[in-house]
C-alpha positions as CSV (number, residue, x, y, z in Angstrom):
1,X,-33.7,-30.8,-99.1
2,X,-34.5,-27.3,-99.2
3,X,-33.3,-27.3,-102.7
4,X,-36.1,-29.9,-103.6
5,X,-39.0,-27.8,-101.7
6,X,-38.0,-24.1,-102.9
7,X,-36.7,-22.4,-106.0
8,X,-35.8,-18.8,-106.0
9,X,-37.5,-18.1,-103.0
10,X,-40.9,-19.5,-104.4
11,X,-42.3,-22.8,-102.7
12,X,-42.4,-25.9,-105.1
13,X,-43.4,-29.0,-102.8
14,X,-43.8,-29.8,-99.5
15,X,-42.5,-32.8,-97.2
16,X,-45.9,-35.3,-97.0
17,X,-45.5,-39.3,-96.0
18,X,-44.1,-40.6,-93.0
19,X,-42.2,-37.8,-91.9
20,X,-44.9,-35.6,-92.0
21,X,-47.2,-38.0,-90.1
22,X,-44.7,-38.9,-87.6
23,X,-45.2,-34.8,-86.7
24,X,-48.8,-35.1,-86.5
25,X,-48.5,-37.7,-84.6
26,X,-50.2,-40.0,-86.8
27,X,-47.7,-42.7,-86.5
28,X,-44.5,-43.4,-84.7
29,X,-42.9,-45.0,-87.8
30,X,-39.2,-43.8,-89.2
31,X,-39.0,-44.2,-92.8
32,X,-35.6,-44.1,-95.1
33,X,-37.9,-42.9,-98.2
34,X,-38.7,-39.2,-98.1
35,X,-42.0,-38.5,-99.8
36,X,-42.6,-34.5,-101.1
37,X,-45.5,-33.3,-102.7
38,X,-45.4,-31.4,-106.2
39,X,-47.0,-30.1,-109.0
40,X,-44.2,-31.5,-111.1
41,X,-43.6,-34.9,-112.4
42,X,-40.2,-35.7,-111.2
43,X,-37.6,-38.6,-111.0
44,X,-37.1,-40.3,-107.8
45,X,-33.7,-39.8,-106.7
46,X,-31.4,-41.2,-103.3
47,X,-29.2,-38.7,-101.5
48,X,-27.3,-40.8,-98.8
49,X,-29.4,-43.7,-97.2
50,X,-32.7,-41.9,-97.9
51,X,-34.7,-42.2,-101.0
52,X,-36.9,-39.2,-102.4
53,X,-39.9,-39.8,-104.0
54,X,-42.4,-37.6,-105.6
55,X,-45.6,-37.5,-105.2
56,X,-47.7,-35.4,-108.2
57,X,-49.9,-32.7,-106.1
58,X,-53.2,-31.2,-108.2
59,X,-53.6,-28.5,-106.0
60,X,-51.6,-25.2,-106.3
61,X,-48.7,-25.6,-103.2
62,X,-48.3,-22.3,-101.0
63,X,-46.3,-21.1,-97.6
64,X,-50.6,-20.8,-96.6
65,X,-51.9,-24.0,-97.7
66,X,-49.1,-26.7,-97.2
67,X,-50.0,-27.7,-93.8
68,X,-53.8,-28.3,-95.4
69,X,-51.8,-30.3,-97.5
70,X,-50.3,-32.5,-95.2
71,X,-53.8,-32.6,-93.7
72,X,-55.3,-34.1,-96.8
73,X,-52.2,-36.2,-97.5
74,X,-52.7,-37.9,-94.2
75,X,-56.5,-38.7,-94.8
76,X,-55.5,-41.6,-97.4
77,X,-53.5,-43.8,-94.5
78,X,-56.7,-44.4,-92.7
């Protein structure tokens, strides 16, 4: 999935949703849907058994702020 998160060495997206919520200890659910936050609008795709959904992120995505964006995305589930 690195090709969906990075282009030419620049971060263009980040994992969000249940996969990150699980890493943060906010849920124990496993999902077949992978969500990626990105500044661009993209169509949903399927890779193997996983459905990949793209979430529009209006904030600039950098290596330094990906963790904070994940925290902010996590706030939405409460």
